[in-house]
Backbone bond lengths (Angstrom), bond angles and torsions (degrees), N, CA, C in turn:
res aa  C-N    CA-C-N  psi(-1)  N-CA   C-N-CA  omega(-1)  CA-C   N-CA-C  phi
1 M - - - 1.466 - - 1.542 109.72 -
2 S 1.336 116.06 121.85 1.467 119.84 -176.02 1.528 110.48 -77.99
3 R 1.319 112.81 144.46 1.465 118.09 177.90 1.514 110.29 -76.86
4 R 1.318 114.66 144.49 1.457 119.44 179.38 1.528 109.46 -73.33
5 Q 1.306 116.13 126.68 1.457 120.94 -179.61 1.530 110.27 -76.17
6 P 1.332 116.70 140.81 1.474 118.75 177.92 1.515 111.36 -65.49
7 R 1.293 114.16 146.30 1.465 120.23 -179.27 1.523 109.59 -75.91
8 T 1.321 116.05 126.85 1.470 120.06 179.62 1.516 109.46 -124.32
9 S 1.293 115.47 133.56 1.462 122.34 176.90 1.509 107.45 -150.64
10 F 1.265 115.68 177.25 1.460 119.85 176.87 1.504 109.12 -145.10
11 C 1.313 114.01 160.38 1.468 120.32 179.41 1.527 107.18 -127.53
12 P 1.326 117.98 89.73 1.464 119.90 -174.34 1.510 112.07 -63.58
13 A 1.350 114.74 147.68 1.463 119.76 -178.04 1.507 111.77 -63.91
14 N 1.363 116.97 -31.25 1.457 117.65 -176.96 1.511 113.32 -76.52
15 S 1.348 116.68 -4.62 1.464 118.18 175.87 1.511 111.96 -75.74
16 V 1.338 116.96 -9.44 1.458 121.29 -178.64 1.513 111.78 -58.49
17 S 1.353 116.55 -39.76 1.453 119.86 -173.82 1.517 113.24 -69.70
18 S 1.351 118.05 -10.81 1.455 120.44 -178.92 1.515 112.73 -113.19
19 L 1.338 118.06 7.62 1.458 121.48 -179.37 1.516 111.20 -116.41
20 P 1.350 117.35 147.07 1.466 119.42 170.92 1.518 110.02 -60.18
21 L 1.332 116.59 143.54 1.453 121.34 -175.20 1.526 112.74 -59.17
22 A 1.337 117.82 -45.86 1.465 121.30 -174.48 1.521 112.21 -68.83
23 S 1.336 117.84 -26.78 1.463 119.68 -175.03 1.525 113.06 -97.69
24 Y 1.329 117.44 0.25 1.468 119.79 -176.51 1.524 111.79 -60.61
25 W 1.352 116.64 -52.18 1.458 119.05 -177.71 1.531 111.75 -69.63
26 Q 1.346 117.84 -30.81 1.454 119.93 174.72 1.526 110.40 -61.79
27 H 1.336 114.98 -40.10 1.460 120.32 179.08 1.526 110.88 -63.59
28 C 1.324 116.61 -44.64 1.463 121.23 -178.44 1.525 111.55 -65.95
29 T 1.335 117.01 -45.54 1.464 120.12 -177.26 1.522 111.54 -68.80
30 A 1.325 117.07 -27.91 1.461 119.99 176.97 1.519 110.79 -69.95
31 L 1.330 116.66 -35.05 1.454 120.54 179.88 1.522 111.88 -78.70
32 Q 1.332 117.36 -33.04 1.448 121.39 -176.10 1.527 111.08 -127.47
33 P 1.328 118.49 70.75 1.467 120.78 -175.73 1.513 114.02 -66.42
34 R 1.356 118.31 -24.76 1.453 120.46 -175.31 1.527 112.54 -116.41
35 Q 1.305 116.77 5.68 1.445 119.73 -178.05 1.515 110.35 -113.30
36 S 1.337 115.45 148.65 1.463 119.26 176.97 1.514 109.36 -75.03
37 I 1.314 115.81 142.95 1.455 121.94 -177.74 1.515 109.11 -109.39
38 K 1.294 116.40 128.25 1.457 120.57 176.80 1.517 109.07 -80.07
39 R 1.306 115.54 114.86 1.457 119.57 -177.81 1.518 109.81 -73.27
40 P 1.333 118.08 134.33 1.465 119.21 176.05 1.522 109.83 -70.17
41 K 1.316 116.82 146.23 1.461 120.46 -179.47 1.519 111.76 -68.39
42 A 1.311 117.05 -32.62 1.458 119.38 -179.63 1.519 109.48 -154.47
43 V 1.345 116.15 138.13 1.446 120.90 173.82 1.507 109.30 -132.60
44 A 1.331 114.15 -175.86 1.450 121.86 -160.54 1.512 117.67 -60.77
45 H 1.303 114.96 173.10 1.447 121.78 178.96 1.521 109.30 -145.71
46 R 1.307 115.93 161.45 1.459 120.76 176.71 1.513 109.33 -78.29
47 T 1.321 115.96 150.32 1.462 119.46 179.28 1.520 112.82 -82.28
48 D 1.348 117.81 -13.16 1.463 119.55 179.65 1.525 111.82 -102.64
49 G 1.328 118.42 1.46 1.451 121.19 175.23 1.510 115.46 84.15
50 R 1.368 119.93 -5.13 1.449 121.40 -179.66 1.515 110.67 -85.81
51 H 1.355 115.99 161.83 1.458 120.79 177.15 1.522 109.61 -67.74
52 S 1.326 116.66 142.64 1.453 121.10 176.98 1.528 109.53 -87.56
53 S 1.319 117.30 134.82 1.458 121.53 176.29 1.520 109.12 -90.24
54 D 1.357 116.90 176.02 1.461 121.14 -178.14 1.520 111.81 -61.09
55 S 1.318 118.09 -31.54 1.451 121.05 -174.72 1.517 112.70 -89.97
56 E 1.328 117.04 -4.17 1.452 120.01 -176.67 1.523 110.44 -101.59
57 H 1.321 116.35 145.53 1.448 121.69 178.20 1.520 109.14 -101.07
58 I 1.305 115.97 151.82 1.450 121.86 -176.51 1.519 108.94 -122.79
59 H 1.321 117.10 154.79 1.451 121.32 -174.82 1.523 109.67 -137.49
60 L 1.312 116.27 145.18 1.449 121.59 178.69 1.522 109.81 -71.17
61 D 1.317 115.41 131.56 1.459 120.74 178.83 1.522 108.27 -155.47
62 S 1.329 117.59 104.27 1.465 121.67 -171.94 1.511 113.21 -75.57
63 T 1.345 118.39 -5.56 1.462 119.24 -175.72 1.517 113.84 -101.60
64 S 1.346 118.44 -6.98 1.457 120.66 -174.89 1.514 111.82 -81.11
65 I 1.354 116.19 155.85 1.461 121.86 177.06 1.522 108.69 -151.58
66 P 1.363 120.25 136.16 1.465 120.69 -7.49 1.510 110.13 -77.10
67 H 1.324 118.71 165.98 1.446 120.44 175.90 1.519 109.48 -134.20
68 Q 1.336 115.52 168.41 1.458 121.03 -174.94 1.510 109.28 -116.91
69 L 1.303 115.61 137.80 1.445 121.80 177.84 1.516 109.07 -119.81
70 L 1.311 116.93 142.14 1.448 122.18 174.19 1.517 107.66 -99.55
71 V 1.326 117.50 102.54 1.453 122.76 -177.23 1.519 108.20 -114.69
72 E 1.336 115.93 117.83 1.458 122.56 -177.55 1.537 111.54 50.20
73 G 1.321 115.99 39.95 1.450 121.04 172.69 1.512 115.48 85.16
74 S 1.338 119.29 2.65 1.460 120.44 -178.90 1.508 110.68 -123.15
75 I 1.315 116.17 149.01 1.456 121.61 -178.73 1.524 109.36 -86.52
76 V 1.331 116.20 129.19 1.458 120.88 175.48 1.520 107.97 -132.19
77 M 1.330 116.20 155.42 1.451 121.39 178.20 1.524 109.52 -95.17
78 A 1.313 116.35 141.25 1.455 120.51 178.16 1.520 109.09 -140.86
79 E 1.312 116.21 145.49 1.453 121.12 -179.88 1.516 109.91 -99.48
80 S 1.324 116.84 145.27 1.446 120.02 176.02 1.519 109.48 -79.23
81 V 1.308 116.00 171.85 1.460 121.91 -178.02 1.526 110.14 -67.53
82 R 1.334 116.53 131.97 1.458 122.09 178.51 1.527 112.72 -107.63
83 A 1.331 115.61 -21.04 1.463 120.24 178.06 1.514 108.89 -150.97
84 R 1.319 116.01 145.47 1.461 121.86 174.51 1.523 107.88 -122.84
85 V 1.326 115.44 128.68 1.455 121.19 -176.08 1.528 109.14 -124.53
86 L 1.321 116.13 131.02 1.454 122.00 173.30 1.524 107.60 -109.44
87 L 1.324 116.34 116.66 1.458 122.79 -179.02 1.515 109.27 -105.49
88 Q 1.323 116.28 124.37 1.457 121.85 -175.93 1.521 110.54 -128.36
89 Q 1.321 116.21 117.65 1.455 120.99 177.84 1.526 109.49 -68.18
90 C 1.323 117.48 137.61 1.458 120.20 -177.12 1.524 111.85 -140.99
91 L 1.327 115.23 158.40 1.459 122.17 172.05 1.519 110.62 -92.93
92 S 1.333 115.80 -29.09 1.467 122.24 174.89 1.519 108.36 -166.21
93 A 1.324 116.90 158.11 1.461 121.41 179.08 1.524 110.07 -157.51
94 T 1.331 115.52 145.19 1.462 122.15 177.47 1.519 108.74 -131.82
95 L 1.325 116.39 132.26 1.461 121.97 -179.64 1.527 109.29 -124.18
96 V 1.333 115.91 127.56 1.461 121.70 178.10 1.519 108.12 -116.98
97 N 1.338 116.82 121.57 1.467 123.39 178.14 1.524 109.63 -107.46
98 S 1.308 116.09 132.34 1.465 121.08 176.58 1.521 109.02 -93.67
99 T 1.323 116.56 110.34 1.456 122.15 -178.93 1.526 110.19 -113.70
100 E 1.324 116.71 175.78 1.465 121.56 179.59 1.524 112.10 -64.49
101 T 1.315 116.55 -25.77 1.470 121.08 -178.42 1.525 112.42 -96.60
102 G 1.330 117.28 3.92 1.456 120.52 179.96 1.518 111.72 125.19
103 E 1.309 116.94 -161.95 1.449 122.23 -178.51 1.524 111.25 -89.44
104 H 1.325 114.42 136.38 1.460 121.99 178.17 1.528 107.17 -112.99
105 R 1.336 116.60 113.17 1.463 122.05 -172.61 1.522 110.76 -115.15
106 V 1.354 116.17 130.62 1.458 121.05 176.38 1.521 108.93 -133.09
107 E 1.331 116.58 152.51 1.456 122.10 -178.61 1.521 110.45 -138.80
108 I 1.329 115.07 151.43 1.465 120.59 172.36 1.524 108.58 -136.88
109 G 1.327 115.92 159.71 1.454 121.63 172.90 1.518 109.71 -95.34
110 R 1.313 115.85 -139.80 1.452 119.96 -177.85 1.526 111.12 -64.99
111 G 1.311 115.71 133.68 1.461 120.02 -179.01 1.511 111.63 164.54
112 M 1.348 116.31 -125.90 1.458 119.55 -172.98 1.528 110.75 -148.98
113 V 1.344 114.73 136.28 1.460 121.29 171.04 1.519 107.60 -95.15
114 M 1.323 115.35 132.17 1.471 121.38 -174.05 1.531 109.17 -122.12
115 F 1.332 116.04 105.55 1.467 121.47 177.65 1.534 107.77 -89.74
116 V 1.328 116.47 131.72 1.471 120.51 -173.87 1.528 110.82 -126.12
117 C 1.328 115.97 129.47 1.462 122.61 172.28 1.526 108.37 -124.60
118 L 1.318 116.85 129.46 1.459 122.32 179.20 1.523 109.96 -107.70
119 F 1.339 115.50 138.47 1.455 121.09 178.92 1.534 110.96 -101.53
120 K 1.319 116.44 174.72 1.463 121.79 -172.65 1.519 113.38 -59.24
121 Q 1.326 118.38 -30.87 1.458 121.18 -177.08 1.529 112.90 -83.96
122 A 1.326 118.43 -1.24 1.465 121.62 -176.51 1.526 111.65 -65.51
123 D 1.347 116.22 143.50 1.457 122.32 176.95 1.523 108.35 -148.57
124 E 1.331 116.49 -165.57 1.466 121.00 -177.29 1.530 112.04 -61.98
125 S 1.328 116.83 -35.18 1.461 119.08 179.47 1.531 111.08 -67.09
126 T 1.323 116.17 -31.69 1.464 120.41 176.15 1.517 110.53 -64.19
127 V 1.326 116.27 -41.12 1.463 121.43 178.26 1.524 110.54 -58.15
128 E 1.327 116.79 -44.78 1.465 120.60 -179.27 1.529 111.32 -63.40
129 K 1.326 117.36 -38.03 1.463 120.81 178.60 1.523 110.93 -65.17
130 V 1.324 116.28 -41.39 1.457 120.66 -179.71 1.525 110.35 -64.77
131 V 1.334 116.49 -43.70 1.465 121.22 179.80 1.522 110.71 -61.21
132 K 1.310 116.30 -48.49 1.468 121.18 -178.55 1.526 111.40 -61.27
133 T 1.330 115.67 -43.10 1.461 120.11 -178.94 1.522 111.41 -66.43
134 A 1.328 117.02 -46.88 1.461 121.10 -176.28 1.517 112.43 -61.01
135 L 1.329 117.04 -37.00 1.461 120.61 -175.27 1.526 113.50 -89.33
136 S 1.321 117.45 -12.41 1.463 119.35 -175.63 1.521 114.50 -112.67
137 V 1.339 117.67 -25.05 1.460 119.45 -176.38 1.530 110.10 -67.08
138 R 1.322 115.94 139.04 1.467 121.51 -175.01 1.522 110.59 -92.35
139 L 1.322 115.30 87.30 1.460 121.72 -178.78 1.520 112.46 -125.29
140 S 1.324 117.32 8.81 1.464 121.53 -179.92 1.525 108.83 -112.85
141 E 1.312 115.50 142.16 1.458 121.15 -178.19 1.520 110.25 -100.30
142 D 1.337 116.55 126.18 1.467 119.37 -179.93 1.527 110.75 -86.09
143 S 1.334 117.32 -176.41 1.466 122.17 -175.63 1.523 112.68 -64.80
144 D 1.332 116.96 -20.48 1.469 121.15 179.55 1.532 112.76 -94.57
145 G 1.337 115.87 2.22 1.457 119.96 179.61 1.506 114.67 84.56
146 R 1.317 117.38 7.27 1.465 121.23 178.72 1.531 110.21 -90.79
147 M 1.328 115.55 148.77 1.453 120.41 -179.67 1.520 110.48 -82.96
148 T 1.319 115.20 134.26 1.451 121.33 -179.71 1.527 109.45 -145.68
149 S 1.309 117.80 175.86 1.458 121.26 179.54 1.525 109.98 -85.61
150 V 1.333 116.35 161.33 1.460 120.24 178.32 1.525 110.77 -64.79
151 A 1.332 117.37 -26.92 1.463 121.55 178.89 1.522 111.30 -72.53
152 Q 1.342 116.66 -36.88 1.451 120.76 -178.24 1.521 112.53 -84.10
153 L 1.334 117.59 -17.33 1.462 120.44 -175.33 1.525 113.13 -54.51
154 P 1.323 123.83 -50.51 1.462 126.70 -15.83 1.529 109.69 -81.85
155 G 1.326 115.75 149.41 1.452 120.58 -179.20 1.513 111.34 -129.57
156 E 1.316 114.87 169.11 1.465 120.22 178.20 1.528 109.64 -89.71
157 L 1.320 115.30 157.70 1.466 120.95 -174.79 1.523 109.85 -130.44
158 L 1.329 115.48 128.34 1.461 121.94 175.85 1.523 108.14 -115.42
159 V 1.345 116.41 118.58 1.463 122.18 -177.72 1.524 109.18 -100.96
160 V 1.328 116.19 120.69 1.461 121.80 -175.24 1.523 109.96 -118.37
161 P 1.339 119.17 118.79 1.468 120.06 174.06 1.524 109.54 -67.35
162 Q 1.329 116.93 126.41 1.467 120.67 -172.56 1.518 110.41 -138.80
163 A 1.346 116.71 81.08 1.466 121.68 -176.42 1.521 112.65 -64.37
164 T 1.332 118.30 -25.38 1.460 119.81 -176.78 1.523 113.36 -68.76
165 L 1.339 117.94 -12.15 1.467 120.07 174.63 1.527 111.29 -65.57
166 G 1.330 116.75 -18.03 1.456 120.60 -179.91 1.517 113.78 -92.30
167 G 1.315 117.24 7.19 1.450 120.55 -177.67 1.517 114.16 -72.61
168 K 1.321 115.55 147.46 1.466 122.48 174.86 1.524 108.45 -126.85
169 L 1.334 115.28 136.21 1.453 120.20 -178.65 1.520 110.48 -73.59
170 H 1.328 115.57 126.49 1.468 122.16 176.74 1.521 107.02 -128.71
171 G 1.333 115.58 100.35 1.450 119.03 -173.54 1.518 109.63 69.17
172 K 1.322 116.36 -118.22 1.459 122.10 177.94 1.522 112.40 -105.81
173 N 1.319 116.68 6.09 1.455 121.39 -176.62 1.524 111.39 -120.31
174 M 1.334 115.35 159.66 1.457 121.56 175.77 1.527 109.40 -101.11
175 Q 1.336 115.43 140.46 1.461 121.53 177.77 1.525 109.37 -121.73
176 Y 1.342 115.67 149.38 1.464 121.07 -174.82 1.529 111.33 -129.25
177 H 1.331 116.26 37.53 1.460 120.69 -175.28 1.521 112.82 -66.15
178 G 1.328 118.33 -22.25 1.459 120.68 -178.18 1.515 113.97 -85.72
179 N 1.335 117.89 -6.55 1.458 120.43 -176.73 1.526 112.42 -73.09
180 I 1.313 115.00 154.93 1.455 121.90 -179.33 1.527 111.22 -67.95
181 E 1.328 116.24 153.31 1.462 121.64 176.00 1.529 109.29 -64.14
182 K 1.332 118.05 144.74 1.459 122.75 -168.83 1.526 113.74 -58.22
183 T 1.333 117.82 -47.41 1.466 120.48 -177.88 1.528 111.21 -63.27
184 Q 1.327 116.26 -45.23 1.459 120.76 177.94 1.521 111.06 -65.08
185 G 1.320 116.58 -40.08 1.454 120.85 179.19 1.518 112.22 -63.85
186 E 1.312 116.99 -40.94 1.468 120.83 179.03 1.526 111.14 -64.09
187 R 1.331 116.28 -39.61 1.466 120.78 179.33 1.525 111.20 -65.18
188 L 1.333 116.40 -46.19 1.463 119.67 -178.41 1.530 111.34 -70.69
189 F 1.323 117.31 -34.19 1.461 119.20 178.68 1.532 110.42 -65.49
190 Q 1.312 117.13 -42.65 1.467 119.75 178.48 1.528 110.68 -65.16
191 Q 1.334 116.11 -37.30 1.463 119.78 176.16 1.521 110.27 -63.23
192 L 1.327 117.04 -38.63 1.460 121.82 177.63 1.529 111.03 -61.76
193 V 1.314 116.92 -47.01 1.465 121.03 179.86 1.523 110.79 -62.70
194 D 1.328 116.74 -42.53 1.474 120.62 179.86 1.527 111.15 -62.42
195 R 1.326 117.34 -43.05 1.460 120.89 -179.69 1.527 111.23 -66.41
196 L 1.319 117.53 -36.97 1.461 120.86 176.82 1.525 110.88 -65.16
197 R 1.306 116.85 -40.71 1.471 121.00 -179.84 1.521 111.86 -68.39
198 E 1.316 117.00 -27.14 1.457 120.44 176.13 1.527 111.86 -69.34
199 Q 1.342 116.13 -27.32 1.463 120.19 -173.08 1.529 114.27 -112.16
200 H 1.329 116.65 -7.57 1.470 119.39 -178.31 1.527 109.49 -137.94
201 A 1.326 115.12 142.98 1.466 120.18 -170.72 1.523 113.60 -71.30
202 S 1.322 118.21 -38.94 1.464 120.73 -172.84 1.522 111.06 -123.91
203 V 1.329 116.08 100.49 1.462 122.06 -179.27 1.521 109.50 -131.84
204 Q 1.319 117.06 123.50 1.457 123.25 173.14 1.529 107.78 -114.94
205 S 1.336 116.61 158.54 1.462 118.45 -178.63 1.514 111.51 -148.18
206 G 1.331 113.67 158.33 1.446 120.65 172.84 1.518 110.65 -84.44
207 V 1.339 115.93 -176.79 1.463 122.15 -179.75 1.520 108.31 -108.72
208 Y 1.316 116.35 123.89 1.456 121.79 -175.05 1.533 110.96 -63.27
209 G 1.329 116.22 132.25 1.463 121.83 174.63 1.513 115.00 82.37
210 C 1.336 118.27 8.26 1.462 121.22 -178.29 1.531 111.18 -108.34
211 R 1.318 114.12 159.23 1.452 120.47 173.82 1.521 109.13 -67.53
212 Q 1.354 116.97 135.06 1.450 120.22 -174.34 1.525 111.28 -129.01
213 V 1.312 115.62 144.69 1.465 121.80 173.25 1.525 106.94 -125.59
214 L 1.325 116.37 119.17 1.459 121.47 -175.30 1.522 110.65 -114.91
215 S 1.318 115.45 131.22 1.462 121.96 173.13 1.519 107.14 -120.62
216 T 1.330 116.44 125.99 1.456 118.62 -176.65 1.520 111.26 -140.73
217 C 1.314 115.39 144.69 1.459 122.93 173.31 1.518 106.75 -106.29
218 T 1.317 116.09 100.71 1.467 120.44 -173.66 1.519 111.10 -79.67
219 N 1.305 114.89 153.33 1.458 122.21 178.71 1.513 107.81 -111.79
220 G 1.310 116.57 95.90 1.467 119.89 -178.50 1.525 112.09 144.72
221 P 1.367 118.95 -79.22 1.471 125.74 -6.34 1.524 111.63 -63.45
222 F 1.321 115.53 149.59 1.458 122.29 -172.97 1.523 108.01 -135.20
223 S 1.339 117.08 94.41 1.466 121.96 -173.04 1.519 110.05 -129.60
224 H 1.341 115.89 142.28 1.459 121.60 179.46 1.528 110.35 -138.57
225 V 1.334 116.29 136.10 1.460 122.67 174.75 1.525 108.46 -99.96
226 I 1.338 116.34 128.41 1.462 121.57 -178.91 1.526 108.85 -125.90
227 D 1.320 117.06 125.69 1.460 122.59 175.49 1.515 109.84 -98.00
228 L 1.326 116.48 133.81 1.464 122.00 -177.08 1.524 109.78 -127.98
């Protein structure tokens, strides 16, 4: 008489995108009643931000907002990226913008170059987050070799509008569908520069939407990308 073989199955993580949210764990526990199930750190969300019912299917989409994540079996809300900032420590930097009225040239000494890209969901609250982060994050090295903020150094700050930070590779080309609309982006960028100047003594900036030529003497190089 042959022994009955134990039932073996699996519940692949990529099956999440094709199952209703409420029935996912029921499906897994039915297949593996005696085995421990490794919970995925995050699974899909609806593209319209509403809760998914048992009869509705959900799909992974990293660009939607707001979206829902299943973390350790519980639903939490998370916001997508609204701004991307590249902070680069420098010894000096020069930025030349080509505008309709001619060339606009600005220079800074020791401090930080701040490249800014705004996405479609960006608003006034995003501007405040960027300002707070730029002036408080400890990415500048003082004379004693300790890390400090550009405000405490104190150092100069050059703000550069950089829409290409929002690019995504599609085949052999870059796409920028997630970037903010130009008029709205120009308004928020100017608001960002104004708020920085209110809180920091030395702030220079580029011109939004113009051709730019940047020359910089980096210290390190020491660069960090921060999503907000």
